[in-house]
C-alpha positions as CSV (number, residue, x, y, z in Angstrom):
1,M,7.4,32.0,100.0
2,K,4.3,34.1,99.2
3,I,0.8,34.1,100.7
4,Y,-2.2,34.7,98.3
5,P,-5.7,35.4,99.6
6,L,-7.8,32.2,99.4
7,K,-11.5,32.3,98.9
8,F,-13.9,29.4,99.7
9,I,-17.1,30.2,97.9
10,K,-19.9,27.8,96.9
11,Q,-17.7,24.9,98.0
12,H,-14.9,25.9,95.6
13,L,-11.4,27.4,96.1
14,F,-10.2,30.6,94.4
15,I,-7.3,33.0,94.4
16,T,-7.3,36.5,93.0
17,L,-4.6,37.6,90.5
18,D,-4.7,41.1,89.1
19,G,-8.3,41.5,90.3
20,K,-9.5,38.3,88.7
21,D,-10.6,35.1,90.4
22,W,-9.1,31.8,89.4
23,L,-10.3,28.3,90.4
24,I,-7.6,26.2,92.2
25,D,-8.0,22.7,90.9
26,T,-5.4,19.9,91.6
27,G,-7.8,17.6,89.8
28,S,-7.2,19.2,86.4
29,P,-4.0,18.4,84.6
30,V,-4.1,21.6,82.6
31,T,-4.5,25.4,83.2
32,F,-6.8,27.5,81.0
33,G,-8.3,31.0,81.1
34,D,-9.3,34.1,79.2
35,I,-5.8,35.7,79.3
36,D,-2.5,34.5,77.8
37,S,-0.4,34.3,81.0
38,I,-0.5,34.6,84.8
39,E,2.2,35.5,87.3
40,L,2.8,33.5,90.4
41,M,5.8,33.8,92.8
42,G,7.4,36.2,90.3
43,Q,7.2,33.7,87.5
44,S,5.2,34.0,84.3
45,F,3.2,31.0,83.1
46,Q,1.5,30.6,79.8
47,V,-2.3,29.9,79.9
48,G,-4.2,28.1,77.2
49,N,-7.7,29.2,76.1
50,G,-9.2,25.8,76.9
51,A,-11.7,24.2,74.5
52,K,-15.4,24.1,73.8
53,G,-17.1,23.1,77.0
54,L,-13.8,23.5,78.9
55,N,-13.0,27.2,79.1
56,A,-13.3,30.2,81.5
57,S,-16.9,30.9,80.4
58,A,-18.0,27.3,81.0
59,I,-16.3,27.2,84.5
60,S,-17.9,30.5,85.4
61,G,-21.3,29.0,84.6
62,Y,-20.6,25.8,86.6
63,V,-19.4,27.6,89.8
64,G,-22.0,30.3,89.6
65,M,-19.5,33.3,89.6
66,E,-17.3,34.9,87.1
67,V,-13.8,33.5,87.0
68,A,-10.9,34.3,84.7
69,G,-10.0,30.6,84.5
70,L,-8.7,27.5,86.2
71,I,-5.2,26.9,87.6
72,G,-4.5,23.2,87.3
73,A,-1.8,20.7,88.2
74,N,0.7,21.6,85.4
75,I,1.3,24.9,87.3
76,L,0.4,24.0,90.9
77,N,2.8,21.1,91.0
78,Q,5.7,23.4,90.4
79,F,5.3,24.6,94.0
80,D,4.6,23.3,97.4
81,L,1.3,24.7,98.7
82,V,-0.3,25.2,102.1
83,F,-4.0,25.6,102.2
84,D,-5.6,27.4,105.2
85,I,-9.2,28.0,104.4
86,A,-10.1,29.2,107.9
87,H,-7.7,32.1,107.6
88,G,-8.2,32.6,103.9
89,E,-4.6,31.9,102.9
90,L,-2.9,29.9,100.2
91,T,0.9,29.9,100.7
92,F,3.2,29.1,97.8
93,V,6.4,27.7,99.2
94,D,9.8,27.6,97.5
95,V,11.8,26.4,100.6
96,D,11.8,23.3,102.7
97,L,8.9,23.6,105.2
98,E,8.0,21.3,108.1
99,L,4.3,21.1,108.8
100,P,3.1,18.9,111.7
101,G,0.2,16.5,111.1
102,I,-0.8,13.3,109.3
103,V,1.7,12.6,106.5
104,L,0.3,10.9,103.4
105,E,2.4,9.5,100.6
106,L,1.3,10.7,97.1
107,D,1.2,8.8,93.9
108,E,0.1,10.7,90.7
109,C,-1.5,10.2,87.3
110,M,-1.0,13.0,84.7
111,G,0.1,15.2,87.6
112,I,-3.1,14.6,89.6
113,P,-2.3,13.5,93.1
114,I,-3.5,10.1,94.5
115,V,-3.8,9.1,98.1
116,E,-4.7,5.8,99.8
117,S,-7.8,5.7,102.0
118,V,-9.6,3.0,104.0
119,I,-13.4,2.9,103.7
120,A,-15.5,0.0,105.2
121,G,-12.4,-1.9,105.9
122,N,-11.2,-1.8,102.3
123,T,-8.2,0.2,100.9
124,F,-8.9,2.5,97.9
125,R,-6.7,4.7,95.8
126,M,-8.4,8.1,95.4
127,F,-7.6,11.3,93.6
128,F,-7.1,14.4,95.8
129,D,-9.0,17.0,93.9
130,T,-9.3,20.6,95.3
131,G,-11.8,21.3,92.5
132,A,-14.3,18.8,93.8
133,Q,-17.0,20.1,96.2
134,I,-17.8,16.6,97.4
135,S,-16.0,13.2,97.4
136,Y,-16.8,10.2,95.1
137,L,-16.5,6.5,95.4
138,Q,-17.2,4.0,92.7
139,D,-17.9,1.0,94.9
140,D,-21.0,-0.9,96.0
141,C,-20.2,-0.2,99.7
142,L,-21.2,3.4,99.2
143,S,-25.0,2.8,99.5
144,S,-24.5,1.0,102.9
145,F,-23.8,4.4,104.5
146,E,-26.3,7.0,105.7
147,H,-28.0,8.8,102.8
148,A,-27.2,12.5,102.7
149,G,-29.5,13.8,99.9
150,K,-28.8,14.5,96.3
151,C,-26.1,16.8,94.9
152,V,-25.8,18.5,91.5
153,D,-22.2,18.7,90.5
154,F,-20.2,19.2,87.2
155,Y,-17.2,17.8,85.6
156,H,-15.3,19.9,83.0
157,G,-15.9,18.6,79.6
158,Y,-18.8,16.5,80.7
159,G,-21.3,19.0,82.2
160,D,-23.8,18.9,85.0
161,F,-24.9,15.6,86.7
162,E,-26.9,14.6,89.8
163,T,-25.9,12.0,92.3
164,D,-27.2,10.5,95.6
165,T,-24.7,11.2,98.4
166,Y,-23.9,9.3,101.6
167,L,-21.9,10.2,104.7
168,I,-19.0,7.9,104.8
169,D,-16.2,7.3,107.3
170,C,-12.9,7.6,105.5
171,K,-9.6,6.8,107.2
172,L,-6.4,8.5,106.0
173,D,-3.3,7.1,107.8
174,G,-5.6,5.9,110.5
175,S,-7.3,9.2,111.2
176,S,-11.1,9.4,110.5
177,F,-12.8,11.9,108.3
178,N,-16.5,12.1,107.7
179,L,-17.1,12.9,104.0
180,R,-20.2,13.5,101.9
181,C,-19.6,11.1,99.0
182,G,-21.5,10.5,95.8
183,S,-20.9,8.3,92.7
184,L,-19.8,9.6,89.3
185,P,-21.7,8.9,86.0
186,E,-20.7,5.7,84.4
187,T,-18.5,7.2,81.8
188,L,-16.6,9.4,84.3
189,G,-16.3,6.6,86.8
190,A,-14.8,4.3,84.1
191,S,-12.1,6.9,83.5
192,L,-10.8,6.4,87.1
193,M,-9.8,2.8,86.2
194,M,-7.1,4.1,83.9
195,A,-5.2,5.3,86.9
196,N,-6.2,2.3,89.0
197,T,-8.2,4.6,91.3
198,T,-11.7,4.1,92.7
199,G,-12.8,7.6,93.7
200,I,-12.0,11.2,94.5
201,I,-11.4,13.0,97.8
202,G,-12.7,16.6,97.5
203,N,-11.8,19.8,99.2
204,E,-14.2,19.1,102.1
205,I,-11.3,17.5,104.1
206,M,-9.6,21.0,104.0
207,I,-12.4,23.1,105.5
208,D,-11.3,23.0,109.2
209,K,-7.7,21.8,108.6
210,V,-4.4,23.3,107.4
211,V,-3.3,21.1,104.5
212,G,0.1,21.0,103.0
213,Y,0.3,19.7,99.4
214,F,3.9,19.0,98.6
215,P,4.0,17.5,95.1
216,K,7.8,17.9,94.7
217,S,8.4,15.5,97.6
218,G,5.3,13.4,96.9
219,K,3.7,14.1,100.3
220,M,0.5,15.6,101.7
221,V,0.2,16.8,105.3
222,I,-3.1,17.3,107.1
223,S,-2.7,19.4,110.2
224,A,-5.1,20.6,112.9
């Protein structure tokens, strides 16, 4: 088990490796950066260079700070993780760990975790994406909630986009979370259908919670 300093800057999560910041993104199936490899928990992992529009330089521009790259699900899912934003800690766990709290069963598509939520009385499958600064829902019920202004966001490989946002009440295993939620552009929203999902839960549910992400056992725990 090892604790890495966790930064929450401009609604995004980063850890620092060898003096360079890396975006932590469970919503990306791949890892890429401007170096050939990174070391986590004493293990070395190869890192791809990305592609045009999907590389360290592009991510730096999107998040508004220089980053060495993005660590995605292909590496993150080899560990159990405990996020503690309030104390600035991301713990990589290699032993069985009991964390009290709400236990959610995880599904996945291409390594990206999926949870079930209840919104406006309906059940939705939604990606859990630590790289998303707000949440998203591709359903007509979204506009029935309180308007919360516009948000400019980005999606790797797509670029910047603007969306109206709403404050929604989202229930996870019966516990309520108030989320700022927008809708994705049509082409991105259509891609959710491939995984039979209807939205994305972003990192905002983690801000004042300790969250265990346990991909090896297919569970997520949200603690106080």
